Residue, then its C-alpha position, 0 to 999 in steps of 0.5 A: m500500500d502506497l502511504i505517500a500517495i494516500e497522504g497526498r490524497v488526504a492533503a488534496d481532499r482537505i483543501a477541497a473540503r474547505d468549502r464545507t460541502p457534504a461531498a467534499e467533506l465526506q470524500l475527505a472522511t473516506s480518504l482519512c479512513e483509507l489512511a488509517s487502514g494503511y497505517l494499521a496494515t504496516q503492523t502485519d504487511g512487513s513494512v520497514r516502519n511500523r506506523v500503527a500509532g498514526a492510525l488513531e488521529p485520521a480515524q477519529e477525524a473521519v468519525m467526527i466528520r461522518l457523525r456531523w453529517f449523519t446528525s445533519g440529515h445525511v441519513s441512509a442505511i448505507f451511510a449509517n453502515e459507513v459510520q459504523d465501519t469508521l467507528r470500528l476502524l477507530e476502535q481497532a486503532a485505539r486497541a492496536i496502540g494499547h489505549r482503547e480509552l482514547a476512543t471512549a469519548t468519540i464512541r459516546d458521541a456516536c451513541n448520542a448521534y445514533t439515538r438522535v437519528a433513530h428518533e428523528y428518522p424512523n426509516v434508519a432506526g434499525v441500523c441505529a439500534d445495531g450501531l448502539s449495540k455495537c458501541g455498547v460492546w466496545l464500551c463494556r470495559l471502558d465505560p460500563g455505565a455508558a455501555v448499559v445506556a447504549t444497549d438499553e436504548a438499542v433495546r427500546i428502539r428494537a422493541g418499538l420496531f418489533q411491536a410494529d412488525a412481528e418479523q423483527s422478533r429475531k433481531y429484538l432477541a439479538t439486541l436483548n442478548t447484547l443487553l444481558r451480556t452488557l449487564m453481566v460485566g462487573r455484576q453478579r449474575k443474579q443482580a444482572v438478571a434482575m436488572y435485565r428482567e426489569r427492563y425486559t418486562a417494561l419493554t416487552t408486551p405479552a404478545m411480544a413475549s409469547q412470540l419470542r417464547n414460541l420461536k423455533l429452535e433453528e431461529i434462536g441460534f443454538t449450537s448444533k449439539t444443543q439443537s440435537a439434544l432438544r430435538k431428541l426430547e421433542c422440544r421445538t420452542l423455548e417455552r417447551a424447553g422451560y419444562l425440561t430438566q437439567q438431567q434430561i439435557l445432560y442425558q441427551s448431551a453426554g453430560d455437557l454442562a455448556t448445553i444447560e448453560e446455553i439453554n438457561w441463557q436463552l430462557a433468561l432472555v425471554g423472561l423464563k426461569p432456568l431449568v430445574a435439576g430434575a432426576m435421571p430418567d428411569q432405566p427400562a421398566k423391565p429387565v427384558e422386554i422383547g416385542s414382536s418378531f423381526g430381523a434386520l441388518s445394520v451396515l456400518c458405513s458412514a460415507p456420504d454415499a453410503l446408501e448408494q454403496v450398500r445398494d450396489a453391494i446388495v444388487a451384486a450379491y443377489t445377482a451373483a446368486g442368480a436373482e435379478p433386480v426387477d421393478i416391484n410393481t411389475a413383479y407384484g402389482v400395486d392394486k392393494a393398499h398394503w402388502g400381506t406378509r406371512d409370519p416370519q419363518l426361519n430360513a436356513a437357505a445359504e444361497l440368496g434368491e427371490d427376495i424383497v429388500l428395504v434399504e434405509r439410512r437410520s443414522g449417520s453411521w448405520i445403514a439398515v438392510e431389511s430382507l423379507k425372505w432372510e429376515l430370520t436366519p440361523v445364528a451366523k448363517n445370514p447369507l446377505a450379512l456374510a456377503l455385505s460383511q466382505h465390504w463393511p462390518v454388519m450387525s444382524v438383529t433378530s428378535t423372536e417374539n417374547l422369546a429371544y433377542e440376538l445380535c451377531w457381528y459379521e466382519q470380513g465375510a464371517a460372523t465373529q461376535y454374538a450376544a443374546l437373551g434367550r435362544p430359539a431352537e435351531p437345527v443348524a449348529l455353529d461352524t466356529p465359536l463366536a466371541p462375546l459382543d463388544f458393546g463399546k463398539l456400539a457406544d462408539y457408533g450409536a447415539d452421541y449421548a449413550s455410554e457403554t454402561q447405558i447400552r449394556s443396561a438396556f440390552g434386552n429392552a428392544t425399544m430402549f436398546a434400539k434408541l441408544t444404539e440406533l440399530p433397527a427396532s423393526g423389520i420389513r414386515q413392519a415397514a409394509e404395515a406402515q405403507p405399501l412397499a412400492g411407496y418406498g421408491e428407490r429404497v426398496l429392491c426386488f429380486r426374482v429368479a426366472g421361473a420362481k414362484r411367489t411364496a414370501v409375499t401375497r396380496g391380501 
């Protein structure tokens, strides 16, 4: 950056500004801002001479010029933003030389200007409120009293705008957030919140408060982890969040106390009390609670195109066995609202054949694969699991109604681990022994709040276990009861062997 050339322009613009016209003076302010920026840049651009100390004076002069014309009627949203940019430059210059207090008086003058313009020119009131909020942030450490006055005035302006236009709710909430943070400086939390509530109650009508409390979580600005925890608790608004407990949030956020603090802060902003402590959720009511019979596979693949990869592998496995993919409508028709499926029966066939397979992404790591013909298979003998495990780890989940709940881990084309509660009679013996299931691995890839201890304690309670591990809790027959299989579109695959009779699916 050529500082000599910029200094020359400043000198020329200063001469031209002697006639005191708006255009000439504002051009001088622009040149002064450029000069201040140039001085600040010498600190980092490798210049031989560090001229940061010279940035304060031109920045301060530029602020005063623009403020003078701003309060004299040169009002527009664009120019208000230019004033804000100049103030930011001044604050940077004062901070760079280690004397931020040198900018205090000028920032106070800016607050007075913003307040005056906001009342005289309502069309730029919103921009002025934003400027006051920013000035309040800058003044927090320099002059806490002036900071509170500035942010308080910003809230008053935003309250009026919100009352006139319901679409201003998010901006009003953001201004309230700045006010509360400003009040926190140098005060105990209890005192700051009490002062905030007094101002909030005075400025916020019941209708405004109701709208703020019913803002959707996505509109509030929660972190992704907090949003995830609240969604799992089926909480969609701040008002609903106020009925939760700290323990519920801890349970859903893996013990993250910052999540509780974030929610409590937002509750305070809209005048609600913080979360109560509460108690830990009860463990499963019964040690063992096995529901209806079903079988499904979970493929551990977290690639962005995992669904497509698994689909291709399934098609390849059935094609290799002589079963070709066909359109489900062509194969079975769609004249009935629902598919009628027979009760699941143990299928000991080692070779894949005619089948219907539903493929769905259930979570970030697991792809659910639900076969109709090979829903229930002997332990460690599921041919589809054996085929898919050549590419990825696969967990088979088999539930026999009110009798047994079995998990089998397949890897590198073979079954390796097993865990079960109960055991149905089977005609097929194991070829090789299976090691105990590693529940820690399920904790690694399950719900982000579930520990290995929680998963172990829930084993046997099918519903709770599926929630914690994100493994399937139902199979393809339950999916068919929800809607016709043809309605699942590309997620359902149909395979037919030439000349094969339809035995697994009937239209009922």
